[in-house]
Residue, then its C-alpha position, 0 to 999 in steps of 0.5 A: m532569574g538565573r535559575f529560572l531560566i536554566t531550568l526553562l532551557a532544560v525543559g525545553l530541550f528535553a521536550v525536544a529529544g524526547c518528542s518528535n514530529d519528524a517523519g524521516p526522510a521520504i521514501a520513493i514508493d515503488p508500486a511494483v516491487m510493492y505488487a510483486q511482494n504483496c500481490a503477485k504470489c496469488h494475482g502472478a507477476d503478470g495480473h492475470g492471476n497465478a494459475e496453480i492459486k486458481k486451482t483451489m481459489p478460482t475467485v482470484r481476480d484476473f485485471s485483464d479480465p473485461m469486465f473488471i477493466a471496465s469497472a474498476q476505479p480507483d477507489t475501489v481498488v483502495r478498498t479492497i486492498m485496504a480491506g481485504k475480499g473473500q480469501m484476501p488478506a487486508f493490508g489497512a495494517s500494514l500499508s499507508l493509504p498513499k501506498m495503496q494509492s500507487l499500487s491501486g493504479y499500479v493494478l488498474r495499469l496492470g490490467r490494461g497491459q500498460v506496465h512493461 
């Protein structure tokens, strides 16, 4: 019986040490930082589009464009961030869904002039 308990305990410790479902500590999402790191180069810090980039890529989205503001929905912005569009790269493999959702809200607020 003693060997059985020792074996059971050893197996349990091995399983706990080698496998964990702990995702680690929660880290606050700062959409302004994500935007600066991933989007501002082309879309501009203010969301109006980088003037130099627009010379070679005229389709760069201006988030303050009234047509964009009228039609953009959080889920469509998330899909664009996830899959990319035209020359915009896809971020689905590098950003989690909560990060893309946060970034989507930031983009929409930036376009409406609600980010200071």
